N, C-alpha and C positions, 0 to 999 in steps of 0.2 A: 845909614843903613846899607846893607849887604845883601845887594839880592844874589841868590843862589842857585846852582846847576846840580842841588843833588840827586845821583838814582835813586831810586825806591827802597826807603829803609824803614826797620821798628823805629816807629817816632817817639817811644821811652829812651831807647837809646841817643837818640840824638837829642834832646832836651837834656841831658844830662852833661852834652857839650858847650852848653850855652848859657852859663849861668843870670840871671837876673835879666833878661832881655824876652823880649816881646819876640814870639816864631809865628811861620806863614806857610803851613805846608797843605799840598795838595793830595788830598784824600783819594786810598786806592782802595784801602783793607778795612773793615770796623768788625768790631767782635758782635758777639749775640746781641748785647746793650745797644749796637749803635754808635758805639765810646773807638772814634780813629784809633789805629794800630799802625797800620804799615802807609807810606805815604813820600810824596818829595819835597825838601826844603825848599822853597820859594824864594823867602827871604827873611831877613832879620834884624832886629835894631833894639835898641834902649826906650826906645821911642814910639809909643801903641800908633801915633797921628801919623809918621811915616808911611808903617804897614799900612793904615789904612787911604795912605793917596798911593801906593804902591798900588793894591788891589785895586783900588778905581780906574786902573788903567792895562789891568788885562783880565781877560777873559778866563775864568776859573767858577765852573760851576757848584764844586765838590772842595769847599777850604775849610780847613781849621786855624784857627790862631788861639796861641796860648803864653801865659806867661810863667815865665823858670824861676822869678824871684819871689820871695817869702809871701806868703798866704794871709789872706786877712783872719785877723782873729775869729771864731763865734760872734756872730751877733753885729758883727758890723759892717757897712754899707762900704763898695766904690761905686763910684762913681766916673766913668770914662768918658 
């Protein structure tokens, strides 16, 4: 897992830089539908468990975790 300290930026643009990884953002701005649009990338890793462990050690009230890899097909379920 890599811990980051990037400046506030467009979340969609940052997601494009990290393929097949879990990303953890501190969110600074959401759109009208409450979807995160701007924030700071705090950490990224191929392992979801690594981000969970990192998140448990920091203070962050408004965070967003996303995966940039292939999404499950419609009708499939994923257990984390």
